[in-house]
KEZARO-421187 format. One line per field, with one value per residue: residue number from 1; residue in one letter; x, y, z negated of N, C-alpha, C in turn. Coordinates in pm, whole numbers, plus 50000, padded with zeros to 5 digits. Example, Ala and Ser with C-alpha at 12.3 -4.5 7.8 and 13.67 -1.06 7.14 Angstrom:
2
resi (1:2)
resn (A:S)
n.x (51319:51285)
n.y (49431:49775)
n.z (49220:49292)
ca.x (51230:51367)
ca.y (49550:49894)
ca.z (49220:49286)
c.x (51320:51290)
c.y (49670:50003)
c.z (49220:49213)
END
This chain:
344
resi (1:2:3:4:5:6:7:8:9:10:11:12:13:14:15:16:17:18:19:20:21:22:23:24:25:26:27:28:29:30:31:32:33:34:35:36:37:38:39:40:41:42:43:44:45:46:47:48:49:50:51:52:53:54:55:56:57:58:59:60:61:62:63:64:65:66:67:68:69:70:71:72:73:74:75:76:77:78:79:80:81:82:83:84:85:86:87:88:89:90:91:92:93:94:95:96:97:98:99:100:101:102:103:104:105:106:107:108:109:110:111:112:113:114:115:116:117:118:119:120:121:122:123:124:125:126:127:128:129:130:131:132:133:134:135:136:137:138:139:140:141:142:143:144:145:146:147:148:149:150:151:152:153:154:155:156:157:158:159:160:161:162:163:164:165:166:167:168:169:170:171:172:173:174:175:176:177:178:179:180:181:182:183:184:185:186:187:188:189:190:191:192:193:194:195:196:197:198:199:200:201:202:203:204:205:206:207:208:209:210:211:212:213:214:215:216:217:218:219:220:221:222:223:224:225:226:227:228:229:230:231:232:233:234:235:236:237:238:239:240:241:242:243:244:245:246:247:248:249:250:251:252:253:254:255:256:257:258:259:260:261:262:263:264:265:266:267:268:269:270:271:272:273:274:275:276:277:278:279:280:281:282:283:284:285:286:287:288:289:290:291:292:293:294:295:296:297:298:299:300:301:302:303:304:305:306:307:308:309:310:311:312:313:314:315:316:317:318:319:320:321:322:323:324:325:326:327:328:329:330:331:332:333:334:335:336:337:338:339:340:341:342:343:344)
resn (M:K:E:I:R:R:T:V:E:S:R:G:F:V:E:V:E:T:P:V:L:Q:G:A:A:G:G:A:E:A:R:P:F:V:T:Y:H:N:S:L:G:R:D:L:Y:L:R:I:A:T:E:L:H:L:K:R:M:L:V:G:G:F:E:K:V:Y:E:I:G:R:I:F:R:N:E:G:I:S:T:R:H:N:P:E:F:T:T:I:E:M:Y:E:A:Y:S:D:Y:Q:T:M:M:D:M:A:E:E:I:V:T:Q:C:A:L:A:V:H:G:K:L:T:I:D:Y:Q:G:T:E:I:Q:L:Q:Q:P:W:R:R:E:T:M:H:N:L:V:K:E:V:T:G:I:D:F:T:E:L:E:G:D:L:K:V:A:K:D:V:V:L:K:A:I:G:D:G:L:D:S:K:D:K:S:S:I:E:A:C:P:S:L:G:N:L:L:N:E:V:F:E:I:S:V:E:P:K:L:L:Q:P:T:F:V:L:D:Y:P:I:E:I:S:P:L:A:K:P:H:R:R:H:P:G:L:T:E:R:F:E:L:F:I:C:G:R:E:L:A:N:A:F:S:E:L:T:D:P:L:D:Q:R:A:R:L:E:E:Q:V:R:Q:H:N:K:K:K:A:E:A:V:S:V:T:D:G:T:E:E:Q:K:I:K:N:E:E:S:M:Y:E:V:T:L:D:D:D:F:L:T:A:L:E:Y:G:M:P:P:A:S:G:M:G:L:G:I:D:R:L:V:M:L:L:T:D:S:A:S:I:R:D:V:I:A:F:P:V:L:K:I:S:Q)
n.x (11854:12049:12287:12228:12195:12465:12619:12535:12577:12849:12887:12865:12605:12332:12105:11767:11402:11107:10714:10472:10223:10059:10007:09949:09945:10217:10500:10466:10270:09993:09717:09604:09572:09342:09276:09121:09170:09071:09120:09246:09062:09075:09206:09415:09701:09820:10161:10257:10514:10844:10955:10926:10970:11236:11375:11323:11482:11745:11706:11725:11984:12108:12317:12351:12131:11909:11613:11466:11178:10798:10565:10275:10004:09674:09582:09593:09645:09896:10116:10340:10266:10192:09972:10096:10442:10790:11066:11363:11472:11699:11891:12142:12306:12482:12521:12422:12205:12331:12524:12340:12291:12536:12525:12297:12388:12573:12421:12265:12459:12637:12456:12379:12618:12613:12416:12454:12703:12804:12774:12649:12314:12034:11704:11384:11425:11584:11921:12094:12300:12489:12712:12920:13009:12648:12404:12336:12126:11903:11570:11420:11607:11552:11325:11308:11492:11331:11082:11125:11037:11110:11102:11209:11156:10897:10795:10526:10253:10008:09811:09896:10149:10017:09896:10127:10231:10041:10031:10266:10292:10064:09926:09988:09849:09626:09299:09272:09545:09545:09341:09457:09674:09531:09458:09657:09779:09990:10324:10524:10386:10291:10518:10635:10423:10442:10708:10647:10487:10583:10860:10959:10891:11089:11356:11561:11809:12023:11958:11960:11762:11730:11652:11376:11050:10925:10667:10591:10760:10732:10889:11151:11484:11496:11659:11983:12052:11895:11592:11245:11284:11404:11667:11628:11633:11517:11560:11584:11533:11486:11262:11121:11082:11286:11426:11395:11495:11656:11802:11735:11451:11504:11411:11204:10968:10924:10893:10651:10450:10468:10360:10095:10014:10005:09780:09623:09580:09488:09242:09136:09094:08980:08735:08627:08594:08391:08224:08136:07892:07843:07971:08239:08295:08607:08660:08474:08620:08870:08810:08714:08939:09061:08934:08975:09143:09392:09660:09870:10156:10231:10389:10633:10707:10723:10963:11141:11188:11324:11572:11727:12008:12170:12106:12072:11840:11712:11463:11429:11293:11297:11114:11119:11363:11408:11278:11437:11668:11574:11450:11179:10848:10620:10534:10412:10530:10761:10688:10589:10335:10131:09898:09575:09294:08953:08857:08578)
n.y (14219:14016:14128:14170:13902:13843:13995:13900:13655:13646:13670:13442:13351:13122:13059:12985:12819:12918:12802:12947:12921:12899:12798:12968:13321:13475:13677:13937:14218:14236:14268:13932:13744:13496:13151:12822:12504:12210:11939:11930:12058:12311:12656:12836:13049:13314:13408:13671:13723:13590:13560:13381:13113:13119:13177:12928:12768:12833:12734:12472:12435:12575:12852:13109:13215:13331:13447:13524:13654:13661:13863:13885:14095:14196:14445:14844:15002:15191:15476:15353:15121:14801:14497:14273:14202:14224:14103:14084:13860:13813:13601:13571:13356:13403:13704:14046:14343:14521:14406:14364:14633:14678:14511:14635:14856:14777:14608:14816:14992:14855:14777:15043:15089:14907:15000:15283:15324:15527:15666:15893:15947:16091:16130:16211:16478:16541:16528:16232:16117:15863:15758:15567:15589:15547:15785:15724:15695:15706:15659:15814:16047:16165:16218:16411:16607:16725:16776:16860:16730:16550:16221:16078:16186:16172:15981:15754:15905:15843:16006:16291:16233:16251:16493:16672:16594:16684:16976:17030:16984:16994:17172:17186:16916:16718:16606:16304:16237:16355:16169:15937:15991:16002:15775:15620:15322:15327:15455:15386:15344:15591:15738:15614:15695:15988:16001:15889:16044:16317:16292:16110:16184:16375:16236:16228:16171:15864:15715:15516:15442:15392:15134:15090:15110:14830:14781:14750:14610:14294:14065:14128:14153:14231:14536:14549:14758:14946:14964:14849:14924:14790:14627:14714:14832:15049:15135:15441:15637:15927:15961:15712:15413:15131:14918:14688:14580:14338:14229:13933:13799:13509:13401:13165:13181:13424:13515:13407:13512:13804:13747:13682:13868:14053:13936:13958:14260:14293:14172:14340:14569:14509:14430:14689:14787:14656:14719:15001:15179:15385:15679:15841:15791:15743:15644:15415:15269:15238:15072:14847:14745:14625:14387:14118:13791:13731:13489:13267:13140:12829:12600:12765:12858:12643:12546:12760:12673:12425:12546:12850:12985:13311:13579:13767:13930:14047:14249:14376:14571:14501:14620:14872:14967:14920:15144:15365:15365:15382:15600:15612:15698:15593:15282:15090:15171:14993:14717:14501:14387:14548:14544:14684:14890:14806:14910:15123)
n.z (35785:35807:35749:35453:35381:35454:35238:35008:34973:34984:34736:34627:34594:34656:34922:34828:34876:34758:34615:34819:34782:34466:34162:33922:33902:33854:33752:33785:33741:33910:34136:34282:34578:34636:34681:34755:34705:34838:34814:34543:34413:34287:34198:34395:34436:34645:34605:34422:34327:34369:34141:33897:33952:34082:33830:33708:33835:33760:33501:33588:33665:33880:33922:34073:34260:34542:34736:35045:35125:35221:35011:34865:34782:34643:34688:34709:35027:35165:35278:35138:35060:35168:35180:35251:35243:35248:35033:34874:34645:34337:34146:33868:33649:33335:33322:33318:33312:33428:33622:33845:33893:34027:34219:34369:34466:34616:34844:34950:35027:35204:35403:35497:35634:35845:35986:36052:36018:35835:35518:35476:35537:35692:35566:35657:35697:35451:35330:35234:35006:34991:34889:34647:34296:34204:34034:33687:33472:33165:33120:32914:32893:33129:33126:32960:33051:33308:33216:32942:32733:32459:32385:32187:31962:31921:31764:31626:31568:31820:31989:31891:32032:32302:32310:32286:32551:32708:32688:32752:33044:33139:33304:33563:33621:33799:33761:33784:33689:33432:33312:33323:33148:32904:32865:32813:32609:32436:32308:32487:32732:32762:32786:33037:33204:33203:33311:33589:33698:33677:33703:33885:34149:34190:34233:34438:34550:34507:34231:33931:33713:33381:33107:33019:32833:32626:32644:32895:33011:33044:33080:33037:32874:32511:32431:32349:32140:32111:31968:32056:32327:32658:32856:33125:33492:33722:34054:34248:34531:34751:34587:34556:34470:34493:34396:34125:33836:33557:33261:33154:32983:32803:32528:32450:32268:32237:32504:32551:32353:32466:32724:32651:32539:32725:32872:32699:32712:32956:32987:32812:32942:33147:33043:32975:33206:33313:33112:33223:33367:33528:33683:33856:34201:34247:33994:33976:34176:34041:33855:33964:34058:33856:33820:33803:33728:33479:33424:33234:33319:33249:33303:33378:33127:32986:33097:33000:32725:32756:32787:32920:33064:32964:33166:33494:33690:33993:34190:34526:34772:35092:35315:35217:35225:35497:35593:35496:35590:35877:35909:35866:35793:35689:35584:35774:36003:35996:35974:36216:36259:36051:35787:35892:35861:35962:36273:36312)
ca.x (11864:12178:12363:12187:12255:12611:12660:12483:12615:13004:12915:12851:12447:12261:11957:11670:11276:11000:10642:10403:10094:10111:09915:09942:10002:10298:10587:10446:10096:09925:09607:09657:09498:09301:09226:09065:09225:08938:09141:09277:08958:09130:09219:09565:09714:09912:10254:10295:10651:10927:11053:10927:11031:11350:11452:11319:11591:11828:11708:11753:12150:12181:12396:12353:12010:11802:11512:11413:11026:10688:10495:10112:09901:09548:09567:09572:09722:09932:10242:10449:10230:10110:09931:10191:10549:10913:11144:11468:11465:11819:11915:12264:12321:12579:12541:12321:12148:12476:12593:12259:12294:12643:12476:12200:12473:12668:12354:12257:12569:12680:12324:12370:12745:12603:12344:12474:12856:12836:12727:12547:12218:11918:11576:11277:11474:11680:12057:12123:12439:12501:12865:12932:12880:12518:12375:12268:12039:11792:11426:11404:11697:11545:11178:11376:11550:11270:10975:11132:10979:11185:10997:11283:11092:10739:10724:10445:10089:09988:09739:09985:10222:09939:09866:10262:10253:09939:10054:10392:10286:09885:09847:10023:09813:09499:09187:09325:09665:09500:09275:09569:09767:09436:09404:09770:09738:10120:10401:10584:10291:10287:10655:10632:10318:10505:10799:10592:10392:10661:11025:10980:10915:11221:11474:11577:11949:12026:11951:11932:11659:11749:11580:11236:10972:10912:10525:10542:10851:10726:10995:11303:11538:11498:11784:12087:12097:11776:11463:11134:11315:11441:11772:11588:11643:11463:11652:11506:11589:11401:11134:11064:11151:11362:11445:11347:11583:11663:11859:11625:11434:11516:11386:11074:10876:10921:10827:10478:10385:10449:10303:09978:09967:09968:09671:09465:09572:09426:09117:09045:09076:08859:08578:08609:08565:08254:08111:08104:07779:07808:08115:08271:08357:08726:08643:08456:08736:08987:08759:08718:09088:09101:08848:09099:09193:09555:09704:09978:10222:10267:10511:10761:10713:10771:11090:11237:11191:11443:11661:11768:12110:12152:12102:12010:11751:11661:11385:11441:11211:11335:11039:11130:11530:11445:11200:11512:11805:11534:11430:11056:10762:10529:10578:10329:10598:10876:10608:10546:10185:10086:09724:09497:09167:08870:08794:08430)
ca.y (14084:13937:14223:14166:13779:13813:14063:13829:13509:13655:13698:13323:13321:13022:13093:12866:12861:12843:12775:13070:12907:12900:12762:13084:13450:13527:13748:14102:14243:14273:14142:13853:13675:13370:13044:12704:12387:12146:11788:11928:12123:12422:12801:12883:13202:13357:13467:13826:13775:13492:13573:13256:12993:13121:13154:12774:12691:12871:12621:12324:12414:12658:12972:13208:13223:13425:13438:13637:13611:13731:13861:13932:14163:14208:14621:14944:15050:15370:15495:15287:14984:14669:14382:14150:14263:14126:14136:13977:13841:13712:13575:13516:13327:13478:13804:14127:14407:14616:14341:14383:14744:14687:14434:14710:14945:14677:14599:14925:15087:14796:14792:15157:15105:14832:15058:15426:15358:15606:15666:15996:15941:16181:16109:16298:16615:16536:16454:16140:16077:15692:15722:15518:15531:15638:15813:15597:15769:15651:15721:15916:16155:16242:16281:16521:16695:16738:16842:16918:16666:16456:16111:15989:16269:16166:15834:15742:15942:15876:16121:16376:16272:16297:16654:16742:16596:16779:17123:17073:16953:17003:17308:17133:16825:16707:16535:16157:16216:16406:16068:15833:16035:15994:15611:15520:15284:15313:15563:15336:15342:15746:15779:15560:15776:16122:15949:15849:16169:16447:16272:16012:16223:16444:16149:16209:16101:15759:15723:15379:15488:15262:15113:15101:15090:14713:14753:14775:14539:14140:13978:14168:14138:14364:14630:14524:14859:15060:14895:14916:14933:14676:14620:14709:14958:15064:15224:15506:15697:15961:15962:15593:15288:15038:14796:14648:14440:14373:14124:13851:13730:13370:13349:13102:13203:13570:13575:13362:13633:13887:13736:13645:14005:14118:13894:14044:14406:14295:14123:14439:14669:14421:14452:14799:14836:14599:14840:15131:15175:15510:15749:15892:15677:15694:15575:15290:15188:15222:14970:14711:14707:14529:14279:13992:13712:13692:13393:13189:13008:12740:12538:12861:12882:12509:12540:12810:12583:12350:12637:12913:13058:13436:13574:13903:13925:14209:14232:14476:14589:14510:14707:15022:14973:14983:15273:15450:15364:15428:15749:15587:15787:15503:15139:15062:15190:14910:14620:14480:14385:14582:14537:14816:14931:14776:15022:15139)
ca.z (35689:35854:35648:35331:35356:35437:35135:34848:35014:34987:34598:34578:34620:34749:34960:34829:34928:34638:34700:34853:34708:34336:34036:33841:33964:33766:33787:33803:33700:34013:34186:34374:34675:34531:34765:34697:34743:34823:34742:34414:34297:34191:34274:34407:34437:34698:34529:34389:34316:34358:33986:33797:34005:34069:33712:33674:33902:33669:33399:33658:33666:33966:33872:34178:34340:34597:34837:35099:35147:35177:34881:34887:34674:34692:34634:34818:35155:35182:35336:35060:35034:35269:35123:35272:35214:35234:34922:34821:34471:34339:33970:33815:33535:33286:33364:33251:33430:33474:33720:33925:33966:34128:34340:34465:34526:34732:34935:35024:35118:35332:35527:35579:35713:35947:36068:36068:36019:35742:35378:35457:35618:35698:35590:35651:35674:35361:35358:35125:34986:34916:34834:34513:34211:34197:33873:33614:33335:33086:33144:32818:32911:33269:33127:32881:33168:33399:33133:32816:32621:32382:32327:32054:31849:31934:31716:31548:31607:31979:31978:31892:32148:32418:32299:32322:32670:32794:32648:32840:33188:33191:33379:33708:33650:33842:33661:33751:33616:33286:33253:33303:33025:32816:32866:32762:32505:32341:32347:32579:32847:32759:32853:33179:33266:33252:33440:33718:33751:33689:33740:34000:34312:34247:34245:34584:34557:34456:34089:33863:33590:33290:32952:33011:32705:32591:32651:33034:33068:32960:33109:33026:32741:32451:32442:32241:32106:32106:31976:32186:32473:32742:32938:33249:33555:33860:34148:34322:34637:34798:34519:34598:34392:34599:34318:33985:33762:33446:33210:33161:32870:32779:32438:32484:32198:32242:32594:32535:32288:32515:32838:32599:32510:32868:32903:32646:32733:33102:32961:32740:33051:33218:32964:32956:33345:33325:33053:33296:33469:33617:33696:34012:34310:34209:33866:34036:34252:33947:33769:34058:34058:33710:33824:33848:33617:33473:33384:33175:33381:33132:33383:33337:32976:32918:33141:32918:32628:32739:32797:33007:33033:32970:33329:33531:33817:34084:34326:34619:34874:35227:35378:35222:35272:35653:35623:35468:35725:36011:35886:35886:35667:35674:35576:35881:36117:36002:36004:36342:36239:35950:35774:35913:35856:36093:36327:36319)
c.x (11983:12306:12347:12248:12399:12645:12627:12579:12764:13016:12882:12714:12439:12146:11858:11509:11182:10865:10563:10262:10126:09986:09868:10003:10067:10428:10591:10276:10044:09818:09657:09546:09470:09245:09178:09126:09144:08998:09152:09154:08983:09165:09368:09564:09842:10036:10282:10415:10709:10977:11068:10974:11174:11437:11436:11445:11720:11851:11758:11912:12201:12230:12349:12222:11960:11717:11497:11312:10909:10617:10358:10045:09791:09507:09550:09658:09753:10060:10364:10381:10143:10087:10025:10321:10694:11006:11262:11478:11600:11831:12062:12279:12468:12590:12423:12279:12274:12514:12473:12263:12421:12627:12367:12291:12534:12583:12303:12354:12625:12565:12337:12504:12703:12502:12365:12609:12907:12761:12638:12464:12114:11776:11456:11316:11570:11792:12068:12252:12478:12618:12848:13010:12754:12495:12324:12208:11930:11650:11383:11456:11623:11409:11215:11424:11452:11150:11023:11105:11056:11099:11069:11216:10959:10696:10620:10316:10086:09900:09783:10055:10136:09908:10017:10254:10166:09976:10180:10364:10148:09820:09882:09948:09662:09418:09253:09450:09627:09430:09368:09651:09688:09433:09532:09743:09868:10185:10495:10517:10292:10416:10651:10571:10373:10608:10741:10540:10500:10804:11018:10995:11053:11360:11497:11743:11907:12023:11882:11837:11661:11659:11466:11152:10975:10767:10536:10686:10849:10807:11126:11340:11519:11640:11868:12115:11990:11651:11369:11187:11388:11573:11712:11610:11535:11544:11543:11582:11480:11265:11038:11153:11168:11367:11430:11412:11593:11758:11726:11610:11423:11463:11224:10951:10831:10857:10676:10436:10365:10357:10124:09933:09941:09818:09579:09463:09485:09283:09044:09030:08963:08732:08528:08532:08416:08141:08056:08024:07791:07955:08136:08319:08535:08744:08597:08557:08834:08947:08737:08867:09120:09015:08888:09126:09368:09571:09815:10053:10304:10404:10631:10780:10765:10909:11191:11253:11320:11561:11735:11906:12085:12193:12053:11960:11712:11577:11425:11356:11266:11260:11092:11284:11522:11400:11321:11606:11714:11463:11264:10939:10675:10572:10523:10439:10749:10813:10558:10402:10130:09913:09671:09363:09075:08830:08659:08359)
c.y (14020:13997:14184:14009:13754:13869:13980:13697:13542:13671:13548:13277:13218:13082:12966:12912:12830:12863:12927:13060:12846:12858:12884:13204:13499:13592:13919:14084:14303:14175:14078:13795:13540:13261:12948:12626:12284:11995:11808:11973:12224:12533:12789:12997:13236:13435:13608:13842:13608:13447:13402:13144:12969:13125:13006:12712:12709:12750:12493:12336:12510:12822:13100:13163:13307:13348:13558:13585:13732:13739:13929:13969:14231:14368:14703:14946:15193:15354:15419:15146:14899:14539:14276:14212:14185:14203:14031:13983:13757:13713:13508:13476:13397:13634:13931:14225:14497:14542:14357:14541:14763:14629:14543:14803:14892:14648:14692:15010:14989:14776:14929:15141:15023:14904:15191:15429:15474:15619:15781:15991:16052:16103:16189:16437:16623:16451:16403:16068:15907:15645:15695:15614:15647:15684:15703:15694:15661:15721:15814:16063:16208:16281:16411:16652:16758:16829:16908:16860:16563:16342:16078:16094:16258:16019:15855:15767:15941:15978:16272:16387:16317:16459:16721:16732:16674:16913:17124:17045:16968:17063:17242:16990:16830:16617:16374:16134:16247:16253:15937:15841:16005:15857:15524:15465:15276:15435:15505:15356:15517:15811:15759:15640:15916:16112:15968:15982:16314:16391:16187:16075:16314:16357:16116:16138:15955:15746:15572:15466:15348:15270:15163:15037:14916:14677:14745:14681:14379:14043:14021:14159:14236:14408:14582:14635:14956:14979:14964:14960:14812:14694:14616:14826:14919:15165:15305:15607:15755:15967:15823:15503:15188:14931:14806:14535:14473:14248:14051:13799:13598:13315:13306:13162:13381:13626:13503:13468:13718:13881:13720:13772:14076:14062:13960:14180:14422:14270:14252:14549:14624:14468:14600:14853:14774:14691:14967:15127:15258:15574:15763:15771:15637:15625:15397:15204:15160:15053:14830:14694:14617:14420:14123:13917:13746:13583:13356:13109:12932:12653:12599:12863:12766:12484:12628:12755:12494:12445:12684:12986:13233:13490:13737:13860:14046:14182:14363:14454:14614:14610:14837:15059:15007:15095:15377:15456:15376:15555:15725:15650:15691:15367:15060:15064:15071:14763:14587:14441:14406:14540:14663:14814:14873:14910:15017:15168)
c.z (35719:35744:35513:35283:35322:35280:34997:34844:34987:34827:34542:34562:34703:34785:34930:34873:34783:34685:34725:34790:34558:34264:33939:33909:33867:33829:33788:33762:33821:34067:34314:34468:34607:34663:34673:34757:34712:34760:34591:34319:34214:34268:34300:34425:34555:34615:34517:34376:34336:34222:33926:33839:34057:33941:33683:33757:33817:33569:33454:33706:33770:33865:33967:34260:34419:34708:34898:35158:35168:35031:34910:34745:34700:34632:34759:34918:35117:35225:35288:35058:35132:35181:35129:35307:35204:35115:34926:34673:34453:34164:33933:33678:33446:33306:33324:33385:33496:33600:33853:33951:34056:34240:34433:34509:34643:34863:35028:35105:35229:35437:35590:35671:35844:36030:36133:36073:35933:35628:35355:35560:35594:35655:35550:35641:35561:35365:35221:35117:34939:34878:34679:34432:34202:34032:33821:33459:33283:33138:33050:32842:33048:33242:33039:32951:33240:33302:33013:32688:32578:32312:32205:31964:31832:31860:31609:31578:31779:32009:31981:32009:32279:32414:32330:32471:32755:32794:32750:32969:33214:33248:33507:33706:33716:33718:33650:33681:33458:33245:33244:33197:32915:32769:32804:32639:32381:32397:32469:32714:32869:32855:33008:33251:33326:33342:33574:33782:33772:33737:33877:34156:34305:34260:34372:34643:34488:34300:34021:33735:33511:33147:32956:32877:32740:32639:32792:33106:33021:32987:33098:32889:32676:32425:32320:32152:32033:32085:32023:32302:32525:32814:33090:33322:33674:33941:34244:34406:34720:34728:34528:34543:34482:34529:34184:33959:33622:33363:33149:33010:32861:32642:32456:32411:32196:32394:32606:32473:32376:32649:32774:32562:32628:32911:32822:32655:32888:33062:32900:32831:33124:33169:32961:33096:33357:33275:33102:33401:33566:33623:33805:34076:34293:34112:33910:34094:34160:33878:33863:34068:33956:33719:33853:33711:33604:33389:33343:33306:33288:33173:33339:33203:32917:32959:33024:32770:32626:32765:32924:32998:33027:33137:33340:33631:33857:34177:34402:34713:35000:35310:35346:35228:35408:35666:35597:35561:35867:36008:35923:35758:35631:35674:35694:35966:36129:35978:36123:36321:36094:35936:35787:35861:35954:36147:36343:36456)
END
């Protein structure tokens, strides 16, 4: 934590605090923890991200801000996920996602040097080379490289695209992955699904995955050269996402339209889940995960209407970074008091 703060503050960033209890669960698509404020007579949410409040600080005149804090998501527990976890989020005015790639490299390498004194480390038997520069490749190219599927040639018919995908990689998929592919509502979602299934586990060495589909990136700026894509990257090391960043969307009309579409898509998924009365236990659990409300943060949208400068932002998982640097297989090993199942 000390090294992270030293690194970002040497670049002129100012540490700030934003509310943990929020009136709308924004900044990510995740199931929130909900509580009730008796005096106000309204629901409040434990934050699922610090993003929207930090962006409002850019609207207010700050140019470089960051926050290290707890995030809460009412979702599954695994070796990679804990309902309460720590991140650093940062935002810089008058920059783009290329700036945040440089920042991510700087944070991770400086922390590795502080802990190990070198940039070659071992993680669960795999030698990881952290020397810069790290690989930067588009999602389209990585999917084509691993699976042979060229999504630039699959424009148009979604059903045909799904058939191509299942023909190319279907033999190695379980029923859950096949169902996820069949359920994809757009080509962008399908591209991302194939990436998560076939490519993500193979990204052992540090890799920036660039230019995500617009359908899954509602807060990211449209790509300046490639329609349908955004200026977004995720950083992967050891097959695990470590950071997520993009050039920020600052157009208030476009932002409102995208968030409203996100709400519509979630409500559609929720309605479909309600209509299912039978199915496997796995399907019932998946349906239950959709049974929450997605709300618009009108205060954030109003702030954008006042004017937000061009900017980039990044969220980096500190628990996962500590896992990497301490050769820990589970997130529970790096959290002093992780959430555990109640013993029977």
